[in-house]
Structure formats: structure tokens, C-alpha cells
C-alpha positions as a Markdown table, in Angstrom:
| # | Residue | x | y | z |
|---|---|---|---|---|
| 1 | Met | -64.9 | 2.7 | 11.9 |
| 2 | Val | -61.4 | 2.9 | 13.4 |
| 3 | Arg | -61.3 | -0.9 | 13.5 |
| 4 | Arg | -62.3 | -1.1 | 9.8 |
| 5 | Ile | -59.6 | 1.4 | 8.8 |
| 6 | Ala | -57.0 | -0.5 | 10.9 |
| 7 | Ser | -58.1 | -3.8 | 9.3 |
| 8 | Arg | -57.9 | -2.2 | 5.8 |
| 9 | Leu | -54.3 | -0.9 | 6.5 |
| 10 | Ala | -53.2 | -4.3 | 7.8 |
| 11 | Gly | -54.7 | -5.9 | 4.7 |
| 12 | Leu | -52.8 | -3.6 | 2.5 |
| 13 | Ala | -49.5 | -4.2 | 4.4 |
| 14 | Leu | -50.0 | -8.0 | 4.1 |
| 15 | Gly | -50.9 | -7.7 | 0.4 |
| 16 | Arg | -54.5 | -8.9 | 0.6 |
| 17 | Gly | -56.5 | -8.0 | -2.5 |
| 18 | Asp | -55.3 | -6.4 | -5.7 |
| 19 | Pro | -52.3 | -4.1 | -5.7 |
| 20 | Pro | -53.1 | -0.4 | -5.7 |
| 21 | Pro | -52.5 | 1.5 | -8.9 |
| 22 | Gly | -49.1 | 3.0 | -9.6 |
| 23 | Pro | -45.7 | 1.5 | -8.8 |
| 24 | Phe | -47.1 | -1.6 | -7.0 |
| 25 | Arg | -48.3 | -2.9 | -10.3 |
| 26 | Pro | -45.8 | -4.8 | -12.5 |
| 27 | Thr | -46.9 | -3.0 | -15.7 |
| 28 | Phe | -45.8 | 0.3 | -14.2 |
| 29 | Trp | -42.1 | -0.4 | -14.7 |
| 30 | Arg | -41.3 | -0.5 | -18.4 |
| 31 | Ser | -37.6 | 0.0 | -18.8 |
| 32 | Pro | -36.2 | -2.8 | -21.1 |
| 33 | Ile | -32.7 | -2.7 | -19.7 |
| 34 | Arg | -33.6 | -3.4 | -16.0 |
| 35 | Gly | -32.8 | -6.9 | -14.9 |
| 36 | Pro | -30.7 | -9.1 | -12.7 |
| 37 | Trp | -27.6 | -8.7 | -14.9 |
| 38 | Leu | -27.4 | -4.9 | -14.9 |
| 39 | Ser | -28.2 | -4.8 | -11.2 |
| 40 | Ser | -25.5 | -7.5 | -10.5 |
| 41 | Val | -22.8 | -5.6 | -12.4 |
| 42 | Leu | -23.5 | -2.4 | -10.4 |
| 43 | Gly | -23.7 | -4.5 | -7.2 |
| 44 | Ser | -20.3 | -6.1 | -7.9 |
| 45 | Ile | -18.7 | -2.6 | -8.1 |
| 46 | Leu | -20.3 | -1.7 | -4.8 |
| 47 | Leu | -19.1 | -5.0 | -3.3 |
| 48 | Leu | -15.6 | -4.0 | -4.1 |
| 49 | Gly | -15.8 | -0.3 | -3.3 |
| 50 | Ile | -17.9 | -0.2 | -0.1 |
| 51 | Pro | -15.5 | -2.2 | 2.1 |
| 52 | Val | -12.7 | 0.1 | 1.0 |
| 53 | Val | -14.7 | 3.2 | 2.1 |
| 54 | Phe | -15.7 | 1.5 | 5.4 |
| 55 | Val | -12.2 | 0.3 | 6.3 |
| 56 | Thr | -10.6 | 3.7 | 5.5 |
| 57 | Gly | -13.3 | 5.3 | 7.5 |
| 58 | Leu | -12.5 | 3.2 | 10.5 |
| 59 | Leu | -8.8 | 3.9 | 10.0 |
| 60 | Ser | -9.6 | 7.6 | 10.0 |
| 61 | Tyr | -11.5 | 7.2 | 13.2 |
| 62 | Ala | -8.4 | 5.4 | 14.7 |
| 63 | Ala | -6.2 | 8.3 | 13.6 |
| 64 | Tyr | -8.3 | 10.6 | 15.8 |
| 65 | Asn | -6.9 | 8.7 | 18.8 |
| 66 | Pro | -10.3 | 8.0 | 20.4 |
| 67 | Gly | -8.6 | 6.0 | 23.1 |
| 68 | Leu | -7.3 | 9.3 | 24.5 |
| 69 | Gly | -10.8 | 10.5 | 25.0 |
| 70 | Gly | -11.4 | 14.2 | 25.8 |
| 71 | Gly | -11.6 | 16.4 | 22.7 |
| 72 | Asn | -10.5 | 13.6 | 20.4 |
| 73 | Asp | -13.7 | 11.5 | 20.6 |
| 74 | Arg | -17.2 | 12.9 | 20.3 |
| 75 | Thr | -19.2 | 9.6 | 20.1 |
| 76 | Pro | -20.9 | 9.2 | 23.4 |
| 77 | Glu | -22.2 | 5.7 | 24.4 |
| 78 | Lys | -20.7 | 4.2 | 21.3 |
| 79 | Gly | -19.9 | 0.9 | 23.0 |
| 80 | Ile | -18.2 | -1.7 | 20.8 |
| 81 | Leu | -18.9 | 0.3 | 17.7 |
| 82 | Gly | -16.0 | 2.6 | 18.6 |
| 83 | Phe | -13.4 | -0.1 | 19.1 |
| 84 | Tyr | -9.9 | 1.1 | 19.2 |
| 85 | Leu | -7.2 | -1.4 | 18.4 |
| 86 | Phe | -3.8 | 0.3 | 18.0 |
| 87 | Thr | -1.9 | 3.5 | 18.5 |
| 88 | Trp | -1.9 | 5.6 | 15.3 |
| 89 | Pro | 1.6 | 5.9 | 13.9 |
| 90 | Thr | 3.5 | 9.0 | 12.9 |
| 91 | His | 5.2 | 7.5 | 9.8 |
| 92 | Pro | 5.0 | 7.6 | 6.9 |
| 93 | Val | 4.1 | 11.2 | 7.1 |
| 94 | Trp | 1.6 | 10.9 | 4.3 |
| 95 | Leu | -0.3 | 8.0 | 5.9 |
| 96 | Tyr | -3.4 | 9.9 | 7.0 |
| 97 | Gly | -3.5 | 11.8 | 3.7 |
| 98 | Leu | -3.6 | 8.4 | 1.9 |
| 99 | Val | -6.3 | 7.0 | 4.2 |
| 100 | Ile | -8.7 | 10.0 | 4.1 |
| 101 | Gly | -8.0 | 10.7 | 0.4 |
| 102 | Thr | -8.9 | 7.1 | -0.5 |
| 103 | His | -12.0 | 7.3 | 1.7 |
| 104 | Val | -13.3 | 10.5 | 0.1 |
| 105 | Leu | -12.4 | 9.7 | -3.5 |
| 106 | Val | -13.7 | 6.2 | -3.5 |
| 107 | Gly | -16.9 | 7.5 | -1.8 |
| 108 | Leu | -17.3 | 10.1 | -4.5 |
| 109 | Ala | -16.7 | 7.5 | -7.3 |
| 110 | Leu | -19.4 | 5.3 | -5.8 |
| 111 | Phe | -22.0 | 8.0 | -5.7 |
| 112 | Pro | -23.2 | 7.6 | -9.3 |
| 113 | Val | -23.0 | 3.8 | -8.9 |
| 114 | Val | -25.3 | 3.9 | -5.8 |
| 115 | Leu | -27.8 | 6.0 | -7.7 |
| 116 | Ala | -27.8 | 3.7 | -10.7 |
| 117 | Lys | -28.1 | 0.7 | -8.4 |
| 118 | Leu | -31.1 | 2.2 | -6.7 |
| 119 | Trp | -32.7 | 2.9 | -10.1 |
| 120 | Ser | -32.0 | -0.6 | -11.3 |
| 121 | Val | -33.8 | -2.3 | -8.3 |
| 122 | Ile | -36.5 | 0.3 | -7.6 |
| 123 | Pro | -39.3 | -2.1 | -8.6 |
| 124 | Lys | -38.3 | -4.4 | -5.7 |
| 125 | Leu | -39.2 | -1.6 | -3.3 |
| 126 | Phe | -42.8 | -1.8 | -4.5 |
| 127 | Thr | -43.3 | -5.6 | -4.6 |
| 128 | Trp | -46.8 | -6.9 | -3.8 |
| 129 | Pro | -47.6 | -8.3 | -1.3 |
| 130 | Thr | -45.4 | -5.9 | 0.7 |
| 131 | Leu | -45.0 | -8.4 | 3.6 |
| 132 | Arg | -45.3 | -12.1 | 2.6 |
| 133 | Ser | -43.9 | -13.6 | 5.8 |
| 134 | Pro | -41.7 | -12.8 | 8.8 |
| 135 | Ala | -38.6 | -13.7 | 6.8 |
| 136 | His | -39.7 | -11.4 | 4.0 |
| 137 | Ala | -40.4 | -8.6 | 6.5 |
| 138 | Leu | -36.8 | -9.0 | 7.9 |
| 139 | Glu | -35.4 | -8.8 | 4.3 |
| 140 | Arg | -37.5 | -5.6 | 3.7 |
| 141 | Leu | -36.3 | -4.1 | 6.9 |
| 142 | Ser | -32.6 | -4.8 | 5.9 |
| 143 | Leu | -33.3 | -3.2 | 2.5 |
| 144 | Val | -34.7 | 0.0 | 4.2 |
| 145 | Leu | -31.6 | 0.2 | 6.4 |
| 146 | Leu | -29.4 | -0.5 | 3.4 |
| 147 | Val | -30.9 | 2.2 | 1.1 |
| 148 | Gly | -31.4 | 4.7 | 3.9 |
| 149 | Gly | -27.9 | 4.1 | 5.3 |
| 150 | Ala | -26.2 | 4.5 | 1.9 |
| 151 | Val | -28.1 | 7.7 | 1.1 |
| 152 | Phe | -27.4 | 9.2 | 4.5 |
| 153 | Glu | -23.7 | 8.4 | 4.5 |
| 154 | Leu | -23.1 | 9.6 | 0.9 |
| 155 | Val | -25.2 | 12.7 | 1.1 |
| 156 | Thr | -23.8 | 13.9 | 4.5 |
| 157 | Gly | -20.3 | 13.0 | 3.4 |
| 158 | Leu | -20.6 | 15.0 | 0.2 |
| 159 | Leu | -22.0 | 18.0 | 2.0 |
| 160 | Asn | -19.2 | 17.8 | 4.6 |
| 161 | Ile | -16.6 | 18.0 | 1.9 |
| 162 | Gln | -18.3 | 21.2 | 0.8 |
| 163 | Leu | -18.2 | 22.5 | 4.4 |
| 164 | Phe | -22.0 | 22.7 | 4.4 |
| 165 | Ser | -23.7 | 21.4 | 7.5 |
| 166 | Pro | -27.5 | 22.0 | 7.3 |
| 167 | Trp | -28.1 | 19.8 | 10.4 |
| 168 | Ser | -28.0 | 20.2 | 14.1 |
| 169 | Phe | -26.2 | 16.9 | 14.9 |
| 170 | Ser | -22.5 | 16.1 | 14.9 |
| 171 | Phe | -21.3 | 14.9 | 11.5 |
| 172 | Tyr | -18.5 | 12.9 | 13.2 |
| 173 | Thr | -20.9 | 11.0 | 15.5 |
| 174 | Ala | -23.6 | 10.5 | 13.0 |
| 175 | His | -21.2 | 9.3 | 10.3 |
| 176 | Leu | -19.7 | 6.6 | 12.6 |
| 177 | Tyr | -23.1 | 5.3 | 13.8 |
| 178 | Gly | -24.5 | 5.5 | 10.3 |
| 179 | Ala | -21.6 | 3.5 | 8.9 |
| 180 | Trp | -22.2 | 0.6 | 11.3 |
| 181 | Val | -25.9 | 0.6 | 10.6 |
| 182 | Phe | -25.3 | 0.6 | 6.9 |
| 183 | Met | -22.6 | -2.1 | 7.1 |
| 184 | Gly | -24.8 | -4.4 | 9.1 |
| 185 | Ala | -27.5 | -4.1 | 6.4 |
| 186 | Phe | -24.9 | -4.4 | 3.6 |
| 187 | Val | -23.5 | -7.7 | 5.0 |
| 188 | Thr | -27.0 | -9.1 | 5.4 |
| 189 | His | -28.0 | -8.1 | 1.9 |
| 190 | Val | -24.8 | -9.6 | 0.4 |
| 191 | Ala | -25.3 | -12.9 | 2.3 |
| 192 | Leu | -28.9 | -13.1 | 0.9 |
| 193 | Lys | -28.1 | -12.0 | -2.7 |
| 194 | Leu | -24.6 | -13.2 | -3.5 |
| 195 | Pro | -25.7 | -16.5 | -5.1 |
| 196 | Thr | -28.2 | -14.6 | -7.3 |
| 197 | Met | -25.6 | -12.1 | -8.3 |
| 198 | Val | -23.1 | -14.7 | -9.3 |
| 199 | Arg | -25.7 | -16.6 | -11.4 |
| 200 | Ser | -26.8 | -13.3 | -13.1 |
| 201 | Leu | -23.2 | -12.3 | -13.9 |
| 202 | His | -22.6 | -15.7 | -15.6 |
| 203 | Ala | -25.8 | -15.4 | -17.6 |
| 204 | Arg | -24.3 | -12.6 | -19.9 |
| 205 | Arg | -20.8 | -11.6 | -20.8 |
| 206 | Leu | -19.7 | -8.1 | -20.0 |
| 207 | Arg | -17.7 | -7.9 | -23.2 |
| 208 | Asp | -20.8 | -8.8 | -25.3 |
| 209 | Glu | -22.9 | -6.2 | -23.5 |
| 210 | Leu | -20.3 | -3.5 | -24.1 |
| 211 | Arg | -20.4 | -4.2 | -27.8 |
| 212 | Thr | -24.2 | -4.1 | -28.0 |
| 213 | Gly | -25.7 | -0.8 | -29.2 |
| 214 | Leu | -29.1 | 0.6 | -28.8 |
| 215 | Ala | -30.6 | -1.0 | -31.9 |
| 216 | Asp | -29.7 | -4.5 | -30.6 |
| 217 | Thr | -30.7 | -3.9 | -26.9 |
| 218 | Arg | -33.2 | -6.5 | -25.7 |
| 219 | Pro | -34.9 | -7.2 | -22.3 |
| 220 | Glu | -33.5 | -10.0 | -20.2 |
| 221 | Glu | -35.6 | -13.1 | -19.7 |
| 222 | Leu | -38.6 | -12.4 | -17.5 |
| 223 | Gly | -38.0 | -15.0 | -14.8 |
| 224 | Asp | -39.0 | -14.3 | -11.2 |
| 225 | Ser | -36.5 | -11.6 | -10.3 |
| 226 | Gly | -39.2 | -8.9 | -10.2 |
| 227 | Leu | -36.8 | -6.5 | -12.1 |
| 228 | Val | -37.5 | -7.3 | -15.7 |
| 229 | Ala | -40.4 | -5.4 | -17.2 |
| 230 | Val | -43.6 | -7.4 | -18.0 |
| 231 | Ser | -44.5 | -5.1 | -20.9 |
| 232 | Pro | -41.2 | -3.3 | -21.8 |
| 233 | Ala | -41.1 | -0.1 | -23.7 |
| 234 | Ala | -38.7 | 0.5 | -26.7 |
| 235 | Pro | -35.2 | 1.1 | -25.4 |
| 236 | Thr | -33.9 | 4.7 | -25.3 |
| 237 | Ile | -30.5 | 3.7 | -24.0 |
| 238 | Ser | -28.4 | 0.6 | -24.1 |
| 239 | Arg | -26.9 | -1.1 | -21.0 |
| 240 | Arg | -23.5 | -0.1 | -22.5 |
| 241 | Gly | -24.8 | 3.5 | -22.4 |
| 242 | Val | -25.9 | 3.2 | -18.7 |
| 243 | Leu | -22.5 | 1.8 | -17.7 |
| 244 | Gly | -20.8 | 4.5 | -19.7 |
| 245 | Ile | -22.8 | 7.3 | -18.0 |
| 246 | Val | -22.2 | 5.9 | -14.5 |
| 247 | Gly | -18.4 | 5.4 | -15.2 |
| 248 | Gly | -18.0 | 8.8 | -16.7 |
| 249 | Ser | -19.9 | 10.5 | -13.8 |
| 250 | Ser | -17.6 | 8.7 | -11.3 |
| 251 | Leu | -14.5 | 9.8 | -13.2 |
| 252 | Leu | -15.8 | 13.4 | -13.4 |
| 253 | Leu | -16.5 | 13.6 | -9.6 |
| 254 | Val | -13.1 | 12.2 | -8.8 |
| 255 | Gly | -11.5 | 14.5 | -11.3 |
| 256 | Leu | -13.2 | 17.6 | -9.9 |
| 257 | Ala | -12.2 | 16.7 | -6.3 |
| 258 | Gly | -9.0 | 14.7 | -6.6 |
| 259 | Gly | -6.8 | 17.7 | -6.9 |
| 260 | Gln | -7.4 | 18.6 | -3.3 |
| 261 | Thr | -6.2 | 15.2 | -2.2 |
| 262 | Leu | -3.0 | 15.4 | -4.3 |
| 263 | Gly | -2.5 | 18.9 | -3.1 |
| 264 | Asp | -0.2 | 21.7 | -4.2 |
| 265 | Gly | -0.3 | 22.4 | -8.0 |
| 266 | Phe | -3.1 | 19.9 | -8.5 |
| 267 | Arg | -5.6 | 22.0 | -6.5 |
| 268 | Arg | -6.4 | 24.1 | -9.6 |
| 269 | Thr | -8.3 | 21.1 | -11.0 |
| 270 | Ala | -10.3 | 20.6 | -7.8 |
| 271 | Leu | -13.4 | 22.6 | -8.7 |
| 272 | Leu | -15.4 | 20.9 | -6.0 |
| 273 | Ala | -13.0 | 22.0 | -3.3 |
| 274 | Pro | -14.5 | 25.0 | -1.5 |
| 275 | Arg | -11.5 | 26.1 | 0.4 |
| 276 | Gly | -8.5 | 28.1 | -0.9 |
| 277 | Gly | -5.7 | 30.3 | 0.3 |
| 278 | Thr | -6.1 | 33.9 | 1.2 |
| 279 | Phe | -3.4 | 35.0 | -1.3 |
| 280 | Pro | -1.6 | 33.6 | -4.3 |
| 281 | Gly | 0.6 | 30.6 | -3.3 |
| 282 | Asp | -1.2 | 30.3 | 0.0 |
| 283 | Phe | -2.6 | 27.0 | 1.1 |
| 284 | Pro | -6.1 | 26.0 | 2.3 |
| 285 | Val | -7.7 | 26.5 | 5.7 |
| 286 | Asn | -10.9 | 25.1 | 7.1 |
| 287 | Lys | -11.5 | 27.7 | 9.8 |
| 288 | Thr | -10.4 | 31.3 | 9.5 |
| 289 | Ala | -9.6 | 33.4 | 12.5 |
| 290 | Ala | -12.6 | 35.7 | 11.9 |
| 291 | Gly | -14.9 | 32.7 | 11.6 |
| 292 | Thr | -13.8 | 31.3 | 15.0 |
| 293 | Gly | -13.7 | 34.6 | 16.9 |
| 294 | Ile | -9.9 | 34.9 | 17.1 |
| 295 | Arg | -8.8 | 38.5 | 17.1 |
| 296 | Arg | -5.3 | 39.9 | 16.3 |
| 297 | Ala | -5.2 | 41.4 | 19.8 |
| 298 | Asp | -5.5 | 37.9 | 21.3 |
| 299 | Thr | -2.3 | 36.9 | 19.6 |
| 300 | Glu | -0.1 | 39.9 | 20.1 |
| 301 | Arg | 2.5 | 40.6 | 22.8 |
| 302 | Ala | 0.2 | 39.6 | 25.6 |
| 303 | Trp | 0.1 | 36.0 | 24.3 |
| 304 | Arg | 2.1 | 33.4 | 26.2 |
| 305 | Leu | 2.3 | 29.7 | 25.9 |
| 306 | Ala | 1.6 | 27.8 | 29.2 |
| 307 | Ile | 3.2 | 24.4 | 29.6 |
| 308 | Glu | 2.1 | 22.3 | 32.6 |
| 309 | Gly | 2.9 | 18.9 | 34.1 |
| 310 | Asn | 4.2 | 17.1 | 37.1 |
| 311 | Gly | 3.1 | 20.0 | 39.4 |
| 312 | Arg | 5.3 | 22.4 | 37.4 |
| 313 | Ser | 4.5 | 25.1 | 34.9 |
| 314 | Val | 6.4 | 27.3 | 32.4 |
| 315 | Ser | 5.2 | 30.4 | 30.6 |
| 316 | Leu | 6.9 | 31.4 | 27.3 |
| 317 | Ser | 6.4 | 34.3 | 25.0 |
| 318 | Arg | 6.8 | 34.0 | 21.3 |
| 319 | Asp | 10.2 | 35.6 | 21.5 |
| 320 | Asp | 11.2 | 32.9 | 24.1 |
| 321 | Leu | 10.1 | 30.2 | 21.7 |
| 322 | Leu | 12.0 | 31.8 | 18.8 |
| 323 | Ala | 15.1 | 31.8 | 21.0 |
| 324 | Met | 14.9 | 28.1 | 21.5 |
| 325 | Glu | 16.5 | 25.6 | 19.0 |
| 326 | Gln | 14.5 | 25.8 | 15.8 |
| 327 | Arg | 13.7 | 22.8 | 13.6 |
| 328 | Thr | 12.4 | 22.7 | 10.1 |
| 329 | Glu | 10.3 | 19.9 | 8.6 |
| 330 | Arg | 8.4 | 19.5 | 5.4 |
| 331 | Leu | 5.1 | 17.9 | 6.5 |
| 332 | Pro | 1.6 | 17.5 | 5.1 |
| 333 | Ile | -1.7 | 18.5 | 6.7 |
| 334 | Ala | -4.6 | 16.2 | 5.7 |
| 335 | Cys | -8.2 | 16.9 | 6.8 |
| 336 | Val | -11.2 | 14.7 | 7.0 |
| 337 | Glu | -12.8 | 16.5 | 4.1 |
| 338 | Gly | -10.2 | 15.0 | 1.9 |
| 339 | Trp | -7.8 | 17.8 | 1.2 |
| 340 | Thr | -4.0 | 17.6 | 1.7 |
| 341 | Thr | -1.3 | 20.2 | 1.5 |
| 342 | Thr | 2.4 | 19.8 | 2.2 |
| 343 | Gln | 4.4 | 22.8 | 3.5 |
| 344 | Thr | 7.7 | 23.6 | 5.2 |
| 345 | Trp | 7.3 | 24.3 | 8.9 |
| 346 | Thr | 9.7 | 25.8 | 11.4 |
| 347 | Gly | 9.4 | 25.8 | 15.1 |
| 348 | Val | 10.3 | 24.0 | 18.4 |
| 349 | Arg | 10.0 | 20.3 | 18.9 |
| 350 | Leu | 7.1 | 19.3 | 21.1 |
| 351 | Ala | 9.4 | 16.9 | 22.9 |
| 352 | Asp | 11.7 | 19.8 | 23.8 |
| 353 | Leu | 8.8 | 21.8 | 25.2 |
| 354 | Val | 7.4 | 18.9 | 27.2 |
| 355 | Ala | 10.9 | 18.3 | 28.6 |
| 356 | Leu | 10.7 | 21.7 | 30.3 |
| 357 | Val | 8.2 | 20.3 | 32.8 |
| 358 | Gly | 8.5 | 16.6 | 32.7 |
| 359 | Ser | 9.4 | 13.4 | 30.8 |
| 360 | Pro | 8.7 | 13.2 | 27.1 |
| 361 | Ser | 7.5 | 9.7 | 27.8 |
| 362 | Ala | 4.4 | 10.9 | 29.4 |
| 363 | Ala | 1.1 | 9.4 | 28.2 |
| 364 | Gly | 0.5 | 12.3 | 25.9 |
| 365 | Val | -0.3 | 16.0 | 25.8 |
| 366 | Leu | -3.5 | 18.0 | 25.9 |
| 367 | Val | -3.2 | 20.9 | 23.5 |
| 368 | Ser | -5.6 | 23.8 | 24.0 |
| 369 | Ser | -6.4 | 26.6 | 21.6 |
| 370 | Leu | -7.4 | 30.3 | 22.0 |
| 371 | Gln | -10.5 | 29.1 | 20.1 |
| 372 | Gln | -13.2 | 28.4 | 22.6 |
| 373 | Gly | -15.2 | 25.1 | 22.0 |
| 374 | Gly | -15.7 | 23.3 | 18.7 |
| 375 | Ala | -13.7 | 20.5 | 17.2 |
| 376 | Phe | -10.6 | 22.7 | 17.0 |
| 377 | Gly | -10.6 | 24.0 | 20.6 |
| 378 | Ala | -8.5 | 21.2 | 22.1 |
| 379 | Ala | -6.9 | 17.9 | 21.1 |
| 380 | Arg | -5.0 | 15.2 | 22.9 |
| 381 | Leu | -1.8 | 13.9 | 21.3 |
| 382 | Ala | -0.5 | 10.4 | 22.1 |
| 383 | Ala | 2.9 | 9.8 | 23.5 |
| 384 | Asn | 4.4 | 8.6 | 20.2 |
| 385 | Gln | 3.2 | 11.8 | 18.5 |
| 386 | Val | 4.8 | 14.0 | 21.1 |
| 387 | Arg | 8.1 | 12.0 | 21.0 |
| 388 | Asp | 8.4 | 12.1 | 17.3 |
| 389 | Pro | 11.3 | 14.5 | 16.5 |
| 390 | Arg | 9.3 | 15.9 | 13.5 |
| 391 | Ser | 6.4 | 17.0 | 15.7 |
| 392 | Leu | 6.6 | 20.7 | 16.1 |
| 393 | Leu | 5.0 | 23.7 | 17.7 |
| 394 | Ala | 5.3 | 25.7 | 14.4 |
| 395 | Leu | 6.0 | 29.4 | 14.5 |
| 396 | Lys | 6.7 | 29.8 | 10.8 |
| 397 | Val | 5.7 | 28.3 | 7.5 |
| 398 | Asn | 7.7 | 28.4 | 4.3 |
| 399 | Gly | 10.2 | 30.8 | 5.9 |
| 400 | Ser | 7.6 | 33.4 | 7.0 |
| 401 | Asp | 5.7 | 33.9 | 10.2 |
| 402 | Leu | 2.4 | 32.1 | 10.4 |
| 403 | Ser | -0.6 | 34.2 | 9.2 |
| 404 | Leu | -3.4 | 34.6 | 11.6 |
| 405 | Asp | -5.6 | 32.2 | 9.6 |
| 406 | His | -2.9 | 29.6 | 9.7 |
| 407 | Gly | -2.6 | 29.7 | 13.5 |
| 408 | Phe | -0.4 | 32.7 | 14.5 |
| 409 | Pro | 1.3 | 32.9 | 17.0 |
| 410 | Ala | 1.8 | 29.1 | 17.1 |
| 411 | Arg | 0.3 | 25.9 | 15.9 |
| 412 | Val | 0.9 | 22.2 | 16.3 |
| 413 | Ile | 2.2 | 20.1 | 13.3 |
| 414 | Val | 2.4 | 16.3 | 13.8 |
| 415 | Pro | 3.3 | 13.9 | 11.0 |
| 416 | Ala | 0.5 | 11.6 | 9.8 |
| 417 | Ala | -2.0 | 13.2 | 12.2 |
| 418 | Pro | -5.5 | 14.4 | 11.1 |
| 419 | Gly | -5.6 | 18.2 | 10.4 |
| 420 | Val | -8.1 | 18.6 | 13.2 |
| 421 | His | -5.3 | 17.7 | 15.7 |
| 422 | Cys | -2.9 | 20.2 | 14.2 |
| 423 | Thr | -4.3 | 22.8 | 16.6 |
| 424 | Lys | -4.0 | 26.4 | 15.7 |
| 425 | Trp | -3.7 | 29.4 | 18.0 |
| 426 | Val | -2.2 | 27.2 | 20.7 |
| 427 | Arg | -2.3 | 28.7 | 24.2 |
| 428 | Ser | -1.3 | 25.7 | 26.4 |
| 429 | Leu | 0.3 | 22.3 | 26.5 |
| 430 | Arg | -0.6 | 20.1 | 29.5 |
| 431 | Leu | 1.1 | 16.7 | 30.1 |
| 432 | Leu | -1.2 | 13.7 | 30.6 |
| 433 | Ala | -0.4 | 11.4 | 33.5 |
| 434 | Asp | 1.8 | 8.4 | 32.8 |
| 435 | Arg | -0.1 | 5.2 | 32.5 |
| 436 | Ala | 0.6 | 2.5 | 35.1 |
């Protein structure tokens, strides 16, 4: 009996016999607007947008300085997938904000396009026979990885923007691995389908379709694409309407989130941005003091900054830091969730602090926080970040002492660095050994 069941399942997988009822039968799909042309238009948008999201994602990864290891990189056994080709620069100061803002906003804009694309090709997911040959099986596998990867990357990315993490794995790690899996499937799919897409786009003119209303909407030629309905129903929406809904949805998502990337006064339009200040005129925070277990008592008079390197150590109170030469810089903070805010910071140059125990040309500095563990507990800054005269251990912002949520008694501010490396509640700076 087990053998008969196994044989029956194998027969179904190979498509022997009639297709089962439901979506495996061609007559199940009746939309008159599905077809190679609509699918190709949506695919061409993704062909332009997805590489932008992928490249800006890799640049964001590079900005985390994974070559420094330690608290900067949380992708174990990544191998060649985590290649690191250059030292992330500190200028222009808005560089990381541009990179991550583009990554998030283009990703949001593509969300409706991906959903529409999946809808346009869903009959292909139920083709019969399911596996016609080894080559067909390979194509089907790449399709599973393509669809699964796209959904995983977009859904987890959208939830991360909202600071909602209903999973036990690291978003940082999973998003990097998922991106490479998806891009492998994406490149394979493009190589297989690009000729078909080009032919389909030439079969109809976009201008003509945008002028065609519901009354004049007709199915595409049946052909062998597997997308055109065998027995189409009457149209309830035109192709122009579908493209309008997709485009309008993309613009709406970008409009509801774009203000957090532009920052400052534009944040009032960012209704999808979950984080705000604690009082009028304040600026956003990802992690509050209460949420990370930081108590006011931890930051009061007993607090001292430890600086270590070259076998020497220095301990400074906040008053000691305030007595040193103060610098003021107007610098942005840009976080991986896509928000950016530019504020005026006052404090001591990191290079001046490092010089108390050693050479500012050291390989870098390990910054540790009063916060224990987590992504914000420690970060390694590269040598160029420490040497930059605009890099500060900030004690004040906009002329006032830092609030507890913004990192009192001291926090790091580095131009063009990801916000996760602008460590709050700093307790120590330790020089990394010079490279040979």
C-alpha cells in the first residue's frame, strides 16, 4: 500500500494522468488581462529596481565595517557572501543616509510591483505536468527561490522598518543571506526570461495600453505562455487600471515613509515611521534608556569614561570632558530602518581622546556602552573614522545636555556612519592594535 501511495505521488509530481481539479487546470484562471505583456511590464520595473536595492544593501553592509569584526559583523560563516572591498568613507556626511534611504524607499516602492507581478504569473506556479524534465525541475526550483526570497526580503524589511521583529533569528544575518539567495535566483530567472520579455514588450505599445479603457480591454493572443486565460471572463479592470493602482500604491508607500528619510520638518508626513521624539522638537530614537535597562543612576556622578591603549589607561569624568576643547558639528544620524535626522552636536574630538593614550593612527577604536549586549552594546570604528576631525564624543546636542534617551552622559557621533555605530551611553574607548 505504501508503495502504491508513493507511486501515485510520483505520478502526480511528474504529471502523469489528468491534472487535479482547481488551479492546475487552465480553465481555472479567467482574468482577461493576464498575459506576457503585463507580466513583462511589471518585470521590467523590477529589473530596474531590484539591482538598486541589492547594491545599496551591500553598500549598507560595507558601512557597518564588517572587516573590523567584533560587534560590527553578526554574519557567522558567511564566506564569500560577506566580501568587503573598501574602507567606508566619512564624507560626504550624508552618504549613509543617501544609501540607506534609497535602499528603503526603493524597496517600499517595489512592494506593490512584486505583489502585482506574482498575481500576473500565478498560473505558471500551477503548470501541469509539474516536472516535465530535469531542466524544467531546475527552472521550477529557481522560481521557488525567487518568489520565496522576494517575499522574505520585502516582508522582513517592512517589519524591520516598523521595529517589529516577530522572529527569533537576527534580521541583519538573515537579510544578508536572503539577499544572496534571492539574487542568485533573480539572475537565473532573468537569463531565462529576458528574450521572452523583450518580445512581449514589443508586441504592444505602452502608450496604446494607457489609452485603452475598460470597454476596449481584450485578452492577449493565447499562444503558449501559459498566462493568457483559455476561457476569459469579462474584464472588470483594464491594464491601465492595474498599472495605475500599482503605481499609486508605490507612491503612497513612499509618501508615507519618505519623510523619515528626508528628516527634520518632513517627518510629519511619515505616517509609517514608528519612532518619534520624547518632546516637541525632539528627534527620533530607536532604543530608549528604559528599553535597554539604562538607569539614571548609571549615568550620574559615578560615571567615568575609560580610555585604554598601548598599555596605558585614562579615566575621565564628564566634568573632565567638558573642560577639554569642545567642538561643534552639524551631523546626521541615519539608521538602517531608513530614518535620518540632522542635529548640532558638541563634544570632544575622538582623535583628541585617543591621543591621550596613543597614536590617532591606530587601526581603530572599540567603543563600549553601558548597555549590555545587543546590537548597540559595542562597535568598532575604523581608523579613518577616528581621525576625522568631525568625529565626536558628543556631550551636548543643539546646545543642551544630551537627554538620557539620546545617550547621556556621552555618545559617539561619526560622519556618514550608520546610526548603530553612533554608540550611546559610552563607557570606554579601547584602541585596536596597529596593523603591520
